[in-house]
N, C-alpha and C positions, 0 to 999 in steps of 0.2 A: 188451829186456834181462831184464825178470823172468822170462820163459818160459826164457830161456838159463840164468838163476841156479838156477832149479827143476830144468832139466834135468840140472845138474852133480851133484845129489844124487840123481838117479833118480826126482824127481818130475815126472810127465807131466800137463799141463794138460790136461784132456780135456773140463770142463765151459765156461760162458760166465757172463759176469758178468751180472747180474742189477740192474735198477735198483731203488732203494727202493720206488718206488711198486707194483712188482709181488710185494711181500712183506708188505704191512701187514695182511693177514688170517691170516699164518700165526702160529702160537704158538712161541716158543723157550723153552728151559730157559736157553740163555746168550747174551746179546749182548754181542760185544766190539768196540768202536770201537778203532780204531788211526791216525786221523788226528793228526798231531802238532800241527797247529792246529785241533783238535776245534771249537771254540766256532765258528770261522768256516766251516770247510770240511765238517764231518762232520754229517750231517742228525740230527735228533733221532728215536729210534726210536719210531715211531708205533703199533705192535702190542704185544702181550702179551709181556713177556720175564720168566722167573723170577727171572734176576740179571741185572745189566749192569755192566760192567767198561770202563774206558779204561785202555788202554795204549797211550801216543802212541810212534810212532816217526818218524823222519826221511823224509821222501818223496824216495826213491833217484831219481825220475824229475827231480828238481831239482837232481841233481849235474853238478857242472863238470868240465871237464879233458877230459883224453883219453879215448878209449873205454875203455881199462883202467883208468883212474882211476874213470870212472863204474861200470864193472862191479865194482869193489872195494866200491862204496858199496851196490850191490845185495847183494853177498855177505855184507857186514856186516849188512844190516838183514835180510837171509833168516835169517842166525845168531842175531840178537836176537828174532826173531819165534819160531823155534823154540825157544828157551829160555824165552820168555815164556809160550807156548801149553804147554809142560810143566808150568809152575809154576801157570798158572790152572787147568788141569784135575786138579790135585792138590787144589785147594781146595773 
């Protein structure tokens, strides 16, 4: 449903997810964690990061209800993430 929600606004997922173990030797200017329950589910960033920010979101994969109700949660989180990204990049 995440891919479908992105496709609805013209974002095509062409990459692939990476495991955190594939990235610790990389240096990043900014690392943003997004798990709503970050302390339990998001790993600690092991590499160098100029700035670290946490902005939690509800996990839409845990949404219940009909398919359309679940899709609405994906759309809502998508909208919240787009707004948050714009704000984070302003600072």
